[in-house]
C-alpha positions as CSV (number, residue, x, y, z in Angstrom):
1,M,47.6,-23.3,-17.8
2,Y,46.2,-21.7,-21.0
3,S,45.1,-18.3,-21.7
4,K,41.7,-17.2,-23.4
5,R,40.1,-13.8,-24.4
6,C,37.0,-12.6,-23.0
7,P,34.9,-9.8,-24.7
8,C,34.3,-8.1,-21.9
9,H,37.7,-7.9,-20.4
10,D,41.0,-6.4,-21.7
11,T,43.5,-8.7,-20.8
12,P,44.0,-12.3,-21.2
13,L,42.5,-14.8,-18.9
14,K,44.1,-18.0,-17.6
15,S,42.9,-21.1,-16.4
16,T,42.0,-22.0,-12.9
17,K,40.1,-24.5,-10.5
18,I,40.0,-22.0,-7.9
19,S,36.3,-20.9,-7.6
20,S,35.2,-17.5,-7.3
21,K,31.8,-15.4,-8.1
22,C,31.4,-15.2,-11.8
23,D,31.4,-11.8,-13.4
24,V,29.5,-12.3,-16.4
25,C,26.4,-14.6,-14.7
26,Y,26.8,-13.4,-11.0
27,E,26.7,-17.0,-9.4
28,E,28.9,-18.3,-7.1
29,D,30.7,-22.1,-7.2
30,V,30.2,-23.9,-4.2
31,H,33.0,-26.6,-4.8
32,D,36.3,-25.9,-5.8
33,N,38.1,-27.9,-9.0
34,K,35.5,-26.0,-11.1
35,Q,37.2,-24.9,-14.6
36,G,37.2,-21.4,-14.9
37,Y,39.4,-18.4,-15.9
38,K,40.9,-15.6,-14.1
39,C,42.8,-12.3,-14.6
40,D,46.2,-11.9,-12.8
41,R,45.9,-8.3,-13.1
42,C,42.3,-7.7,-11.0
43,D,39.8,-10.6,-9.4
44,F,37.9,-10.8,-12.6
45,Y,36.4,-14.4,-13.0
46,V,34.6,-16.3,-15.2
47,H,32.8,-19.6,-15.3
48,E,34.0,-22.2,-18.1
49,E,30.4,-22.6,-19.3
50,C,29.8,-18.8,-19.6
51,I,32.4,-18.2,-21.8
52,D,32.3,-21.0,-23.9
53,P,28.7,-22.1,-23.7
54,N,26.9,-25.1,-25.6
55,I,24.2,-23.3,-26.9
56,P,21.2,-25.0,-28.4
57,S,19.6,-23.8,-31.5
58,R,17.4,-20.6,-30.4
59,H,17.9,-18.7,-33.7
60,K,18.0,-19.0,-37.4
61,H,21.7,-16.9,-37.6
62,P,25.0,-17.5,-35.6
63,L,25.0,-15.5,-32.1
64,K,28.2,-14.1,-31.3
65,L,29.4,-13.7,-27.7
66,T,29.8,-9.9,-27.4
67,S,30.5,-7.0,-24.5
68,T,27.7,-4.6,-23.5
69,H,30.5,-1.7,-23.3
70,K,29.4,-1.2,-20.0
71,R,25.9,0.1,-20.6
72,Y,22.6,-1.9,-20.3
73,E,21.3,-4.0,-22.9
74,T,17.9,-6.0,-22.4
75,C,17.9,-9.8,-23.4
76,C,14.9,-10.8,-25.8
77,L,14.2,-13.5,-24.1
78,C,13.8,-12.5,-20.2
79,E,13.3,-9.0,-20.6
80,K,15.7,-8.1,-17.9
81,D,18.8,-5.6,-18.2
82,R,22.2,-6.9,-18.2
83,L,25.7,-5.2,-18.0
84,I,28.5,-7.3,-18.9
85,L,28.1,-10.4,-21.9
86,L,25.5,-11.0,-24.3
87,Y,24.8,-13.1,-27.5
88,Q,23.7,-11.4,-29.9
89,C,22.4,-11.5,-34.0
90,L,24.0,-8.5,-35.4
91,P,21.3,-8.5,-38.3
92,C,18.3,-9.2,-36.4
93,S,19.1,-7.4,-33.1
94,F,18.4,-10.4,-31.3
95,R,19.9,-10.7,-27.7
96,I,20.3,-13.1,-25.3
97,C,21.6,-13.2,-21.8
98,I,23.6,-16.3,-20.2
99,Q,21.1,-17.1,-17.8
100,C,18.4,-17.6,-20.7
101,V,21.6,-19.6,-22.8
102,R,21.5,-22.2,-20.0
103,R,17.9,-22.7,-19.9
104,P,16.4,-25.7,-21.9
105,L,14.3,-25.1,-24.9
106,I,11.8,-27.6,-23.9
107,L,10.0,-27.9,-20.2
108,K,9.2,-30.9,-18.9
109,P,5.7,-31.3,-17.1
110,N,5.2,-29.4,-14.1
111,K,2.2,-27.7,-11.8
112,T,1.8,-25.0,-14.4
113,H,0.6,-27.3,-17.7
114,K,0.8,-31.2,-17.8
115,H,2.4,-31.3,-21.2
116,E,6.0,-30.6,-22.2
117,L,6.5,-26.7,-23.6
118,H,8.4,-25.8,-26.2
119,Q,10.1,-22.2,-26.3
120,V,9.6,-20.6,-29.8
121,P,12.6,-18.9,-31.1
122,I,10.8,-16.5,-33.1
123,K,8.7,-13.3,-32.0
124,L,5.1,-13.8,-31.6
125,S,2.2,-11.4,-30.9
126,F,0.1,-13.7,-29.0
127,T,-2.5,-13.6,-26.0
128,C,-1.1,-15.5,-23.1
129,D,-3.5,-18.2,-21.2
130,A,-2.0,-17.7,-18.4
131,C,-2.4,-13.7,-17.7
132,G,-4.7,-12.9,-20.6
133,L,-2.5,-9.9,-22.3
134,C,-1.3,-9.5,-25.2
135,S,2.1,-8.9,-26.2
136,S,5.0,-9.5,-28.6
137,E,7.2,-11.7,-27.1
138,Y,9.2,-15.2,-27.5
139,P,6.7,-17.8,-25.9
140,Y,6.6,-21.1,-24.3
141,I,3.9,-23.6,-26.4
142,C,2.2,-27.2,-26.1
143,L,2.1,-28.8,-29.2
144,Q,-0.7,-31.0,-27.8
145,C,-3.2,-28.5,-26.9
146,C,-2.3,-25.3,-28.6
147,F,-1.5,-23.6,-25.0
148,I,0.8,-20.4,-25.5
149,I,2.5,-18.7,-22.0
150,H,4.8,-16.1,-21.5
151,R,8.3,-17.2,-19.9
152,K,7.5,-15.6,-17.1
153,C,4.0,-16.7,-16.3
154,I,5.2,-20.1,-16.1
155,F,6.5,-19.1,-12.8
156,L,3.1,-17.4,-11.6
157,P,2.3,-18.6,-7.7
158,R,-0.5,-20.7,-7.3
159,V,-1.9,-19.7,-4.0
160,I,-1.6,-16.0,-2.4
161,Y,-2.6,-13.2,-0.5
162,I,-3.0,-9.8,-1.5
163,N,-3.7,-6.9,0.5
164,R,-7.0,-6.0,-1.4
165,H,-9.0,-9.3,-0.1
166,D,-9.4,-10.8,3.4
167,H,-9.3,-14.6,2.0
168,R,-6.8,-16.7,-0.2
169,I,-6.7,-16.5,-3.7
170,A,-5.6,-18.9,-6.3
171,H,-4.3,-18.9,-9.9
172,V,-6.8,-20.7,-12.4
173,F,-6.5,-21.1,-16.2
174,S,-10.2,-20.0,-17.0
175,L,-12.4,-18.0,-14.7
176,G,-15.3,-19.5,-17.0
177,P,-18.5,-17.6,-18.2
178,G,-19.6,-14.4,-16.2
179,N,-19.2,-10.8,-15.9
180,W,-15.5,-10.6,-14.1
181,I,-14.4,-7.5,-12.9
182,C,-10.9,-7.1,-11.9
183,G,-10.8,-6.2,-7.6
184,V,-7.8,-4.1,-8.0
185,C,-8.0,-1.7,-11.5
186,R,-12.0,-2.6,-11.7
187,A,-11.3,-3.2,-15.6
188,P,-13.2,-6.5,-16.9
189,V,-11.2,-9.4,-16.8
190,N,-11.7,-12.2,-19.9
191,G,-12.8,-15.5,-17.9
192,I,-11.0,-17.7,-20.9
193,Y,-7.8,-16.6,-19.8
194,G,-5.8,-17.3,-16.7
195,A,-6.6,-15.1,-13.6
196,Y,-6.7,-15.3,-10.0
197,S,-9.7,-16.1,-8.0
198,C,-11.2,-16.3,-4.9
199,L,-11.3,-20.0,-3.2
200,I,-14.5,-18.9,-0.7
201,C,-16.3,-15.9,-2.7
202,S,-16.6,-14.4,-6.2
203,Y,-13.5,-12.3,-6.1
204,A,-11.4,-11.9,-9.4
205,V,-8.2,-10.3,-10.0
206,H,-5.8,-9.9,-12.9
207,S,-2.9,-12.0,-13.1
208,K,-0.5,-8.8,-13.7
209,C,-2.6,-6.8,-10.6
210,A,-2.5,-9.6,-8.2
211,T,1.2,-10.3,-8.4
212,A,2.2,-6.6,-8.2
213,G,4.8,-5.8,-5.7
214,E,2.4,-3.2,-3.9
215,L,-0.2,-5.7,-3.5
216,W,1.7,-9.2,-3.0
217,D,4.5,-10.1,-0.2
218,G,5.9,-12.5,-2.6
219,R,4.8,-15.7,-0.8
220,E,3.5,-18.5,-2.2
221,L,1.0,-20.3,-0.3
222,E,0.9,-23.3,-2.2
223,G,1.2,-26.5,0.1
224,T,0.9,-24.5,3.2
225,P,-1.8,-25.5,5.2
226,E,-4.4,-22.8,5.8
227,K,-4.3,-21.7,9.7
228,E,-8.2,-21.7,11.2
229,E,-8.2,-18.5,11.5
230,E,-9.4,-18.2,14.7
231,E,-9.8,-14.5,14.7
232,S,-8.4,-13.9,18.2
233,K,-10.8,-11.5,19.3
234,P,-9.6,-8.0,20.9
235,F,-10.9,-8.9,24.3
236,Q,-12.6,-11.6,26.7
237,V,-16.1,-11.8,27.8
238,I,-16.3,-11.9,31.7
239,D,-20.2,-11.7,32.1
240,Q,-23.2,-10.4,30.3
241,N,-21.6,-6.6,30.5
242,L,-18.3,-7.0,31.2
243,I,-15.1,-7.3,29.5
244,K,-11.5,-7.0,29.4
245,H,-9.9,-5.7,26.3
246,F,-6.2,-6.1,25.2
247,S,-5.6,-2.4,25.1
248,H,-6.7,-1.8,28.8
249,E,-5.8,-3.4,32.5
250,H,-8.8,-2.8,33.8
251,N,-12.5,-4.3,32.9
252,L,-14.6,-2.4,30.4
253,K,-18.6,-2.2,31.4
254,V,-21.3,-1.8,28.9
255,S,-22.7,1.5,28.9
256,L,-26.1,2.7,26.6
257,G,-26.3,6.3,25.2
258,L,-23.5,7.8,26.2
259,E,-23.6,11.7,24.8
260,E,-20.6,13.8,26.5
261,E,-18.8,16.3,24.4
262,D,-15.9,15.8,26.4
263,K,-15.3,12.5,26.3
264,H,-13.5,10.5,23.3
265,C,-13.5,7.3,22.3
266,Y,-9.4,5.9,23.0
267,A,-9.5,4.1,19.7
268,C,-10.9,6.4,16.8
269,T,-10.6,9.6,19.2
270,L,-14.4,10.8,18.1
271,P,-16.6,12.1,20.8
272,F,-19.4,10.0,21.6
273,N,-23.6,10.4,20.4
274,S,-25.7,8.2,22.1
275,E,-23.9,5.3,21.2
276,R,-23.7,1.7,23.1
277,C,-19.6,1.7,24.5
278,Y,-17.6,0.4,26.6
279,R,-16.5,2.3,29.7
280,C,-13.6,1.3,32.2
281,T,-14.9,0.8,35.7
282,Q,-11.8,2.2,37.5
283,C,-10.9,5.4,34.9
284,D,-11.5,7.5,32.0
285,F,-10.5,4.9,29.5
286,I,-13.8,4.3,27.1
287,L,-14.5,2.3,23.8
288,H,-17.3,2.8,21.0
289,D,-18.9,-0.7,20.6
290,A,-17.4,-0.9,17.0
291,C,-14.0,-0.1,18.3
292,A,-14.1,-2.4,21.1
293,N,-14.7,-5.2,17.9
294,L,-11.6,-3.7,15.8
295,P,-10.0,-7.4,14.5
296,L,-6.4,-7.7,16.0
297,Q,-4.9,-7.8,12.0
298,K,-5.9,-6.7,8.8
299,R,-4.9,-6.1,5.6
300,H,-4.9,-2.8,4.1
301,P,-3.6,-1.3,0.4
302,V,-1.1,0.6,2.1
303,S,1.3,-2.2,2.6
304,N,1.4,-5.8,1.0
305,K,1.9,-7.5,4.7
306,K,-0.8,-8.0,7.1
307,L,-1.1,-5.2,9.4
308,T,-1.5,-5.4,13.3
309,L,-3.5,-3.1,15.9
310,Y,-1.7,-1.3,17.9
311,A,-3.3,0.5,21.0
312,Q,-0.1,1.7,23.0
313,H,1.3,5.0,21.2
314,D,3.5,7.0,23.4
315,N,3.4,9.8,21.4
316,Y,1.5,10.9,17.9
317,F,1.9,9.3,14.9
318,V,1.0,10.3,11.4
319,C,-1.4,8.2,9.5
320,E,0.3,7.0,6.1
321,A,-3.4,7.2,4.3
322,C,-5.0,10.5,5.5
323,L,-1.0,12.3,6.7
324,R,-3.0,13.8,10.0
325,H,-1.3,13.5,13.4
326,C,-3.0,10.8,15.2
327,N,-3.3,10.2,19.2
328,G,-5.8,7.2,18.8
329,F,-5.5,3.3,17.9
330,S,-3.3,2.4,14.6
331,Y,-2.8,-0.3,12.5
332,Y,0.9,-1.1,12.5
333,G,3.3,-2.8,9.9
334,D,6.0,-2.1,7.5
335,N,7.3,0.8,9.9
336,L,4.3,2.4,9.0
337,N,0.7,3.5,10.9
338,I,-2.4,3.6,9.7
339,D,-5.5,5.3,11.5
340,V,-8.4,3.0,12.6
341,Q,-10.5,5.0,10.4
342,C,-8.6,5.1,7.0
343,A,-8.0,1.3,8.2
344,S,-11.9,0.7,8.1
345,I,-12.2,2.2,4.4
346,T,-13.7,-0.7,1.9
347,D,-12.7,-1.0,-1.3
348,A,-16.4,0.2,-2.4
349,F,-16.9,3.3,-0.6
350,Y,-20.0,5.6,-1.2
351,H,-19.1,9.2,0.1
352,E,-21.7,12.5,0.0
353,S,-19.2,14.2,-2.2
354,H,-19.9,12.0,-5.5
355,P,-23.0,10.3,-6.7
356,H,-21.1,7.0,-7.5
357,W,-19.5,4.3,-5.8
358,L,-15.5,5.1,-5.5
359,Y,-12.8,2.2,-5.3
360,L,-9.3,2.2,-4.2
361,L,-6.7,3.0,-6.8
362,Q,-3.6,1.0,-7.1
363,F,-1.3,3.2,-6.1
364,N,2.6,3.5,-6.5
365,Y,5.4,5.4,-4.3
366,E,7.3,5.9,-7.3
367,T,4.3,7.2,-9.9
368,T,3.3,10.9,-10.0
369,H,0.9,11.7,-7.3
370,K,-2.4,12.8,-8.1
371,R,-4.9,15.7,-6.8
372,C,-7.7,15.2,-4.8
373,S,-10.8,16.3,-6.4
374,V,-12.5,18.1,-3.3
375,C,-9.5,19.7,-1.4
376,N,-7.1,19.7,-4.3
377,S,-4.4,18.6,-2.3
378,V,-1.4,16.0,-3.4
379,H,-1.8,12.6,-2.5
380,F,-0.1,9.1,-3.5
381,M,-3.2,7.1,-2.1
382,L,-7.1,7.7,-3.3
383,L,-10.2,6.5,-3.7
384,G,-11.4,7.0,-7.1
385,C,-14.8,6.6,-9.6
386,I,-14.4,4.1,-12.2
387,N,-16.9,6.2,-14.9
388,H,-14.5,8.4,-16.6
389,D,-16.6,9.5,-19.4
390,V,-18.5,10.6,-16.9
391,C,-16.9,12.0,-14.1
392,G,-13.7,13.2,-15.7
393,G,-11.5,10.9,-13.2
394,F,-13.1,12.1,-10.0
395,S,-10.7,11.0,-6.8
396,L,-11.5,11.4,-3.0
397,C,-8.0,11.3,-0.7
398,F,-8.7,9.7,2.5
399,T,-8.5,13.2,4.6
400,C,-11.6,14.2,2.8
401,A,-13.0,10.6,2.9
402,T,-12.8,10.4,6.8
403,L,-14.6,14.0,7.5
404,P,-17.3,13.1,10.0
405,T,-20.6,14.3,8.6
406,Q,-21.3,16.1,12.0
407,V,-19.3,17.9,14.3
408,R,-19.6,20.5,17.1
409,H,-17.5,23.4,17.3
410,K,-16.9,26.7,19.9
411,Y,-18.1,29.0,17.1
412,D,-21.4,27.9,16.8
413,D,-24.0,26.5,19.4
414,H,-25.7,23.9,16.5
415,P,-24.2,20.9,15.5
416,L,-22.3,21.5,11.9
417,S,-23.1,19.0,9.0
418,L,-20.5,18.5,6.3
419,C,-22.2,19.9,3.1
420,Y,-20.8,19.8,-0.6
421,G,-22.8,22.6,-2.3
422,E,-26.1,21.6,-1.1
423,G,-29.1,23.5,0.3
424,N,-28.1,27.3,0.7
425,V,-24.6,27.2,0.9
426,N,-22.9,29.4,-1.8
427,S,-19.5,30.7,-2.8
428,T,-20.7,34.1,-1.3
429,Y,-20.3,32.9,2.1
430,C,-17.3,33.3,4.3
431,C,-15.9,31.1,7.0
432,G,-17.0,31.9,10.7
433,V,-13.3,31.2,12.0
434,C,-10.8,32.8,9.5
435,E,-13.2,35.0,7.5
436,E,-11.6,34.0,4.1
437,E,-14.2,32.7,1.3
438,V,-15.6,29.1,1.5
439,Y,-16.0,26.7,-1.9
440,P,-18.8,24.5,-1.3
441,K,-17.6,21.9,-3.4
442,R,-14.9,21.3,-1.4
443,G,-16.5,20.6,1.6
444,V,-17.6,23.1,4.4
445,Y,-19.5,22.6,8.1
446,W,-22.4,24.5,8.1
447,C,-25.3,25.5,10.7
448,G,-29.1,25.2,9.0
449,D,-30.4,27.4,12.2
450,C,-27.6,30.3,11.9
451,N,-26.3,29.7,8.2
452,S,-22.8,29.8,9.2
453,T,-20.6,28.2,7.6
454,L,-16.9,27.1,8.7
455,H,-13.7,25.4,6.4
456,T,-13.2,21.5,7.2
457,K,-9.5,23.1,7.8
458,C,-10.8,25.2,10.1
459,V,-12.5,22.9,12.2
460,F,-9.5,20.5,12.1
461,K,-6.3,22.0,12.0
462,N,-3.6,19.3,13.0
463,L,-5.6,16.8,14.1
464,L,-8.9,15.2,13.3
465,H,-10.6,14.7,16.9
466,P,-7.5,15.2,19.3
467,R,-8.5,13.6,22.6
468,P,-7.8,16.2,25.3
469,G,-5.8,14.9,28.1
470,Y,-3.1,13.5,26.0
471,T,0.5,13.6,26.8
472,L,3.4,14.1,24.0
473,V,7.1,14.3,24.2
474,I,8.1,16.8,21.4
475,R,12.2,17.0,20.5
476,D,14.4,19.2,22.4
477,K,11.4,20.9,23.8
478,G,10.1,18.3,26.7
479,T,6.8,17.0,27.3
480,F,3.8,18.7,27.1
481,E,-0.1,17.9,28.0
482,L,-2.7,18.5,25.2
483,L,-5.8,21.0,26.7
484,P,-8.7,22.6,25.4
485,N,-7.9,26.2,24.8
486,D,-10.9,27.4,26.4
487,S,-9.6,30.3,29.0
488,L,-11.1,33.9,28.6
489,S,-7.2,35.1,28.0
490,R,-5.3,33.3,25.6
491,P,-1.8,32.1,26.9
492,T,1.1,33.4,24.7
493,C,3.4,30.9,23.0
494,Y,6.8,30.6,23.8
495,V,7.9,29.7,20.7
496,C,6.2,32.0,18.0
497,K,5.5,34.4,20.8
498,S,2.0,34.9,19.6
499,H,-1.1,33.7,21.5
500,C,-2.5,30.5,21.2
501,M,-5.6,30.9,19.1
502,G,-6.4,27.2,18.1
503,D,-8.7,25.2,19.7
504,L,-6.0,23.4,21.3
505,V,-3.4,24.3,23.4
506,L,0.2,22.4,24.8
507,K,1.0,23.0,28.4
508,S,4.6,22.3,29.6
509,K,4.6,19.3,32.2
510,A,7.8,20.3,33.5
511,D,6.7,24.1,34.1
512,S,3.0,25.2,34.3
513,S,3.6,28.4,33.1
514,V,5.0,27.7,29.4
515,F,2.8,27.1,26.8
516,M,2.7,26.2,23.2
517,C,0.4,26.5,20.3
518,S,-0.6,23.3,18.6
519,A,0.6,24.6,15.1
520,C,4.0,24.9,16.6
521,G,4.1,21.7,17.9
522,F,3.1,19.5,15.5
523,Y,4.8,21.4,13.1
524,D,7.8,20.0,15.0
525,Y,6.6,17.0,15.4
């Protein structure tokens, strides 16, 4: 047994054939009898090839094995931060990690390229043929066909799903001529370089955008047969006017022209306005025609995985997109819920508050949140206008995007229309509910007959169209029923001791004399 010194360890190491996890490359040997070095005083262990590697020629100067002294240093080849040992050229500040040392300088033909790829040990400024991005790195090149590629782009997945598109997309090295626009960032895609394109339609995405963690679930689908996505239907047809919907135990019957203010769809919780719908033959369950046809699975930008339509909520949930309390159906997955109205917003979206089309902005939980141009509230997920020079970066949150264009409210006998500074609405008006000044550019509900205005937040407080009669369990307070607050004498909230002034009130199921205002109930929830 002989000893060896390692730059990242103070005491000499003794040779051993008892394998352990290497503290330099972090890989663990499966079999014993492999030569390594171990410290007698602690558990430090290093492979022989990590302390004395056979380094192929990767640099014009000698490389010396050095310690990072417990601070992270970046490898010039893989651009990953390493903590323990690096091979370094002191005159050039060139650094290479153990993992890159072990990689061959020449890659054999593979699914990425039909010829050998040679790594260039000199930093070059180039445009990668696989992703179309220009950068200064140490590329791999093909000497036969002038092909050049980032090392990380060699391993780009071939076929994937992303949450912005319903079909599979595949990586190609040229999209061909045409005015290609990235379906994620909306910037042009250069057709002579690599990108992802749809196998069915003309959708295209930058390679970098498609493989971002918030869009792609990390699964490579090449070689995986695509199931005949028999879109499982959400219902079975019993006869011409009768269906059996997955969300309800009874059959539902087609009904035409329903217009009842007190009836709310169980899926989207919106009231009915002379639309075709499906009503239960035995109870008050009812769905809009469009809601009865909602797909059982859906992709949405809030998650990189497919979401499933969920109908049986025992309580309220908070929609991840609009942040409202909801009590209808949701799309569920990754421990989050999306209200069906937010889930229905497509990538290209037109809204009355803005003259141009709006698109889903790429978002990241870790980046700075942005403000909605309409309500000025902060959100991590927005719809945005791509005409930055004209509109100055207009953005719209999902809360504003899903406000109904027409509503009814107890304050006014007529239908109220959602306006954004049109007509006779001006900033000298006050809200009929809270009596504070209204700002039409932020959206107001307006009655053309009475010339009255209401803040959107006063029309919809905690919920967008809560379905009366719903039961919810509130932590430490018990079970309550949600009811219209329409009695002449307002009940007193047992929490805040004030009269319940909202449109809705919570009534205890255990004691019919106990009430709670919706503000206290939803704040607690």
